[in-house]
C-alpha positions as CSV (number, residue, x, y, z in Angstrom):
1,M,103.9,-8.1,144.7
2,Q,102.5,-7.1,141.1
3,N,105.7,-7.8,139.2
4,M,107.7,-11.0,140.4
5,L,111.2,-12.2,139.0
6,I,111.5,-16.0,139.7
7,T,114.6,-16.8,138.7
8,G,115.5,-20.8,137.5
9,G,111.5,-21.6,137.1
10,C,112.0,-24.3,134.4
11,G,114.0,-26.5,137.5
12,F,111.8,-28.5,139.4
13,I,110.7,-26.6,142.3
14,G,110.8,-23.1,140.3
15,A,108.6,-25.0,138.0
16,N,105.9,-26.3,141.0
17,F,106.0,-23.0,142.3
18,I,105.3,-21.2,139.6
19,R,102.2,-23.7,138.9
20,Y,101.0,-22.9,142.6
21,L,100.7,-19.0,142.3
22,L,99.0,-18.8,139.6
23,T,96.7,-22.6,140.1
24,E,96.2,-22.3,143.5
25,S,97.5,-19.1,145.6
26,D,96.0,-15.8,146.2
27,F,98.7,-14.1,144.3
28,K,97.3,-11.5,141.5
29,G,99.9,-10.4,139.2
30,R,102.3,-11.0,136.6
31,I,105.6,-13.5,136.7
32,V,108.6,-12.8,135.2
33,N,110.3,-16.2,134.8
34,V,114.2,-15.8,133.9
35,D,116.3,-18.8,133.2
36,K,119.3,-20.5,131.8
37,L,118.0,-23.3,130.8
38,T,121.0,-25.6,131.5
39,Y,120.2,-29.3,131.2
40,A,118.1,-29.3,134.7
41,G,116.2,-26.8,133.6
42,N,113.1,-27.2,131.0
43,P,110.8,-25.1,130.0
44,E,108.0,-28.5,129.0
45,N,107.3,-28.4,132.5
46,L,105.8,-24.9,132.1
47,A,103.9,-25.3,128.5
48,D,100.7,-25.3,129.7
49,I,101.3,-22.6,132.1
50,E,102.4,-20.8,128.8
51,N,99.0,-20.9,127.0
52,D,96.9,-20.8,130.1
53,F,98.4,-17.6,131.4
54,E,99.6,-15.5,128.4
55,N,98.5,-12.2,130.3
56,R,100.4,-12.8,133.1
57,Y,103.3,-15.4,132.5
58,V,106.7,-13.9,130.8
59,F,109.5,-16.3,130.1
60,I,113.1,-15.0,129.6
61,K,115.6,-17.4,128.2
62,D,118.7,-15.7,130.4
63,D,121.5,-15.9,133.1
64,I,121.8,-14.8,136.2
65,C,125.6,-14.1,136.3
66,D,125.1,-11.7,133.1
67,G,124.9,-8.7,135.7
68,I,123.4,-6.0,132.9
69,R,121.1,-8.8,131.5
70,M,119.9,-8.6,134.8
71,N,119.2,-4.9,135.3
72,E,117.6,-4.7,131.9
73,I,114.9,-7.2,133.2
74,F,113.9,-5.6,136.5
75,E,113.8,-2.2,134.6
76,N,112.3,-3.2,131.8
77,Y,109.4,-5.8,133.9
78,A,109.1,-2.8,137.3
79,I,110.0,-5.8,138.8
80,D,109.0,-5.4,143.0
81,S,109.9,-8.6,144.3
82,I,112.1,-11.8,143.7
83,C,111.9,-15.5,144.8
84,H,115.6,-17.1,144.0
85,F,115.3,-20.9,142.9
86,A,118.5,-20.7,140.2
87,A,121.2,-22.2,141.3
88,E,123.7,-25.3,140.0
89,S,122.1,-27.9,143.2
90,H,123.3,-31.7,142.4
91,V,126.3,-32.6,145.4
92,D,128.0,-35.2,142.4
93,R,128.4,-32.4,140.1
94,S,129.3,-29.9,142.1
95,I,132.4,-32.4,143.3
96,V,133.3,-32.9,139.4
97,Q,132.6,-29.4,138.2
98,P,133.0,-26.8,141.4
99,D,133.3,-23.7,139.0
100,A,130.0,-23.7,137.9
101,F,128.3,-23.3,141.7
102,I,131.1,-20.8,142.6
103,Q,129.9,-18.6,139.1
104,T,125.7,-19.2,140.0
105,N,125.0,-19.7,143.1
106,I,127.7,-16.9,144.1
107,V,128.3,-14.2,141.7
108,G,124.8,-14.7,140.3
109,T,123.3,-13.9,143.5
110,F,125.5,-10.9,143.7
111,N,124.0,-9.6,140.5
112,L,121.0,-10.0,141.7
113,L,121.2,-8.1,144.8
114,E,122.8,-5.8,143.1
115,A,119.9,-4.9,140.7
116,A,117.7,-4.4,143.4
117,R,120.0,-2.7,145.1
118,S,119.6,0.0,142.5
119,R,115.7,-0.1,143.1
120,Q,115.3,-0.9,146.7
121,S,112.5,1.6,146.9
122,Q,110.6,-0.3,144.4
123,I,111.5,-3.5,146.0
124,T,108.7,-5.5,148.9
125,R,110.7,-8.8,149.2
126,F,113.8,-10.5,147.7
127,H,113.3,-14.0,149.0
128,H,116.1,-16.4,148.5
129,I,115.6,-20.4,148.4
130,S,118.6,-22.1,150.4
131,T,119.3,-25.2,151.4
132,D,119.5,-27.3,155.2
133,E,122.6,-28.5,153.2
134,V,124.6,-25.6,154.7
135,Y,124.2,-26.6,157.8
136,G,126.7,-29.6,157.5
137,S,125.8,-33.1,159.0
138,L,123.9,-34.1,162.3
139,G,124.6,-37.1,164.4
140,Q,121.8,-39.3,166.0
141,E,119.8,-36.7,167.6
142,G,119.0,-33.1,167.0
143,Y,118.0,-30.9,164.3
144,F,118.7,-28.1,162.5
145,T,117.4,-25.0,163.6
146,E,118.1,-21.2,161.9
147,T,120.9,-20.6,164.9
148,T,122.7,-23.7,164.2
149,P,126.0,-22.6,162.7
150,Y,127.1,-22.9,159.1
151,K,129.1,-26.1,158.6
152,P,129.1,-26.9,154.5
153,N,130.5,-30.4,153.8
154,S,130.6,-30.2,149.7
155,P,131.9,-27.3,147.1
156,Y,127.2,-27.3,146.6
157,S,126.7,-26.8,150.2
158,A,129.7,-24.1,150.8
159,S,128.2,-22.1,147.8
160,K,125.0,-22.1,148.6
161,A,126.2,-21.1,152.0
162,S,127.8,-17.8,150.8
163,S,124.8,-16.4,148.8
164,D,122.9,-16.6,152.1
165,H,126.1,-14.7,154.0
166,L,125.1,-12.1,151.0
167,M,121.8,-12.0,151.2
168,R,121.8,-11.2,155.6
169,A,124.8,-9.1,154.5
170,Y,122.4,-6.8,151.9
171,Y,120.0,-6.7,154.7
172,K,122.4,-5.5,157.7
173,T,124.0,-3.2,155.3
174,Y,121.5,-1.5,152.9
175,G,118.4,-2.4,154.2
176,L,117.5,-5.0,151.5
177,P,113.7,-6.5,152.3
178,M,114.8,-10.1,151.9
179,T,114.2,-13.3,153.7
180,I,115.7,-16.7,153.2
181,S,113.9,-20.4,154.1
182,N,116.5,-23.3,154.2
183,C,114.3,-26.4,152.8
184,S,115.2,-30.0,153.6
185,N,115.1,-32.5,150.8
186,N,112.2,-32.4,148.7
187,Y,110.7,-34.7,146.2
188,G,107.6,-34.6,143.2
189,P,106.2,-34.4,140.1
190,Y,108.9,-32.7,137.3
191,Q,111.8,-33.3,139.3
192,F,115.5,-34.6,137.6
193,P,115.7,-38.0,136.9
194,E,119.3,-37.7,138.9
195,K,117.9,-37.3,142.2
196,L,117.4,-40.3,144.4
197,I,113.6,-40.8,144.4
198,P,112.5,-40.1,140.6
199,L,116.5,-41.9,139.9
200,M,114.7,-45.0,141.7
201,I,111.7,-44.8,140.5
202,L,112.6,-44.8,136.9
203,N,115.2,-48.1,136.9
204,G,112.4,-49.6,139.1
205,F,110.3,-49.5,136.7
206,E,112.6,-50.5,133.5
207,G,113.8,-53.2,136.0
208,T,117.4,-52.2,136.6
209,S,120.0,-52.1,139.1
210,L,118.7,-49.4,142.1
211,P,122.3,-48.3,143.3
212,V,122.2,-47.3,146.8
213,Y,125.6,-44.7,148.1
214,G,127.5,-46.3,151.2
215,D,125.0,-48.7,153.8
216,G,121.5,-46.6,152.7
217,R,122.1,-45.7,156.0
218,N,121.9,-42.4,155.2
219,V,118.7,-39.7,156.5
220,R,117.3,-37.0,155.0
221,D,113.8,-35.2,156.0
222,W,111.8,-35.4,153.0
223,L,109.5,-32.3,152.0
224,Y,106.8,-33.0,149.7
225,V,107.7,-29.9,146.8
226,T,103.9,-28.1,147.3
227,D,104.1,-28.3,150.8
228,H,107.1,-26.3,150.0
229,C,105.7,-24.0,147.4
230,K,103.0,-23.0,150.2
231,A,105.4,-22.7,152.6
232,I,107.5,-20.1,150.7
233,W,104.5,-18.1,149.6
234,T,103.7,-17.7,153.3
235,I,106.9,-16.3,153.9
236,M,106.8,-14.4,151.1
237,K,103.9,-12.9,152.2
238,H,103.9,-12.6,156.1
239,G,107.5,-13.3,156.8
240,K,109.7,-10.9,159.0
241,T,112.1,-9.1,157.0
242,G,115.5,-10.1,157.3
243,E,114.5,-13.7,159.0
244,V,115.9,-16.9,158.1
245,Y,113.3,-19.7,158.3
246,N,113.5,-23.5,158.1
247,V,110.9,-25.6,156.2
248,G,110.9,-29.9,156.8
249,G,108.4,-32.1,156.0
250,D,108.7,-34.0,159.6
251,N,109.5,-36.9,157.2
252,E,113.0,-38.4,158.7
253,M,114.1,-41.3,157.0
254,E,117.1,-43.4,156.0
255,N,118.0,-43.8,152.3
256,I,117.4,-47.8,152.1
257,T,114.3,-47.4,153.3
258,I,113.2,-44.8,150.9
259,V,114.1,-47.2,148.1
260,E,113.2,-50.5,150.0
261,M,109.0,-48.3,149.6
262,I,109.5,-47.2,146.1
263,C,109.9,-51.3,144.8
264,D,107.3,-51.9,146.8
265,I,104.9,-49.9,145.5
266,L,106.2,-50.4,142.0
267,D,105.7,-54.0,142.2
268,E,102.3,-54.1,143.8
269,I,101.0,-51.1,141.1
270,N,103.3,-53.1,137.8
271,K,105.0,-56.4,139.0
272,L,108.2,-57.8,136.8
273,S,108.0,-59.8,134.2
274,D,109.6,-62.4,135.6
275,H,107.9,-61.6,139.4
276,R,111.5,-61.1,141.2
277,P,110.8,-58.2,144.1
278,R,112.5,-55.3,143.0
279,R,114.2,-55.2,146.4
280,E,116.7,-57.6,144.7
281,L,117.5,-54.9,142.0
282,I,119.3,-52.8,144.7
283,T,122.6,-52.9,145.1
284,F,125.1,-51.0,147.2
285,V,127.8,-48.5,146.1
286,K,131.4,-46.9,146.9
287,D,130.0,-43.9,149.1
288,R,130.3,-40.6,147.6
289,P,132.9,-37.7,148.8
290,G,131.7,-35.6,151.3
291,H,128.5,-37.4,152.0
292,D,126.5,-35.8,155.2
293,R,125.6,-38.5,157.5
294,R,122.3,-37.4,158.6
295,Y,119.9,-34.0,158.5
296,A,117.2,-33.2,160.5
297,I,114.6,-29.8,160.4
298,D,113.2,-28.0,163.2
299,F,110.8,-25.5,161.8
300,T,109.5,-24.8,164.9
301,K,109.3,-21.1,163.6
302,L,107.8,-21.3,160.2
303,N,104.7,-23.0,162.4
304,R,104.7,-20.6,165.6
305,E,105.1,-17.5,163.5
306,L,103.0,-18.4,160.5
307,D,101.3,-20.9,161.2
308,W,102.9,-23.1,158.2
309,T,103.2,-26.6,158.5
310,P,103.8,-30.0,155.9
311,E,100.5,-31.4,154.7
312,A,101.1,-34.5,153.3
313,S,102.7,-37.9,155.2
314,F,105.8,-39.7,152.5
315,E,102.9,-42.5,152.2
316,T,100.7,-40.3,150.1
317,G,103.5,-38.3,148.5
318,I,105.9,-40.7,147.6
319,R,102.6,-42.4,145.9
320,D,101.5,-39.5,144.1
321,T,105.0,-39.0,142.7
322,I,105.4,-43.0,141.5
323,E,101.9,-42.6,140.1
324,W,102.8,-39.1,137.9
325,Y,106.2,-40.2,136.9
326,L,105.0,-43.3,135.7
327,A,101.9,-41.1,133.5
328,N,103.6,-39.0,132.7
329,R,106.0,-41.3,130.3
330,K,106.5,-38.8,127.4
331,W,108.1,-35.8,129.6
332,V,110.2,-38.8,131.0
333,E,111.9,-40.0,128.0
334,R,112.2,-36.6,126.4
335,V,114.5,-35.4,129.9
336,K,116.4,-38.7,129.3
337,S,117.0,-38.7,126.7
338,G,118.3,-35.5,125.8
339,E,115.7,-34.7,123.6
340,Y,113.8,-31.3,125.2
341,Q,117.6,-29.8,124.6
342,D,117.0,-29.8,120.8
343,W,113.9,-28.6,121.4
344,I,115.3,-25.6,123.6
345,K,117.9,-25.1,121.4
346,A,115.5,-25.1,118.2
347,H,113.0,-22.1,120.4
348,Y,115.9,-19.9,122.1
């Protein structure tokens, strides 16, 4: 893996993965980051990386839905490995505008697979980042495993399930050296503020309403993004070709519990001017359509075969995340105001 293509590297998990590869891991090659820079892609997430690793990091603004350009990039940069993050990923947006999810998550993945297939002799690994949402919803008990049948309940999860099936088909039909990881909900630095945890942190800090869907009892397994990055690199190096690995955080929690924890930590760090507890800001809003009740990941296979386990507890991870957002107010304001998009238009 000397010339790795990373798609969607300016997004939340992709940017953290690039940071991890270049600053903490044993990866010695070059990264070619291809990102369309949609609303959730922000090159400022990697501005210091671009300066510090100019000989090992290349950024290209492009769209994985453009098959011709993907072929050119594979050829021009002698791509020998792929880590595929690029995806439309917000469930609420998929309900309103599903067509973008079909194009990016299915057609885009197909284009990358075709580009890799045409140069298969030089491809050592094609790793695809997927989600536990492809499995649908769990009851009060049980866990998703790698053999759980797919049962997606939103346009987003259906499009990711489709891309997973394409990956498997290209392995079975053409022998493409692929692996897939299905992860639980990530949190940590650089996450776009529309997601639950950063939204609650920022609204709570500002003393505005904290909207929680339904009764707040929906359960998710939370995975600190750095732990996820370490899992991905472990799979890319040591995972068995053709295999799927579930990546979980061993932090199964109700949404309302997370929001209350964020409120309490913010109260501890910086009380509101009127000294009200931030829990009073919580408001319950109409549940979204197709809202899965519970996700929980069994990552026994990844632990047993590749000796990976998450390191961050939710208590330490959420506190670190809150402190990051409060310490990076300039980044937050540029993202919330859309000012970062003006910078993108001026430079690309």
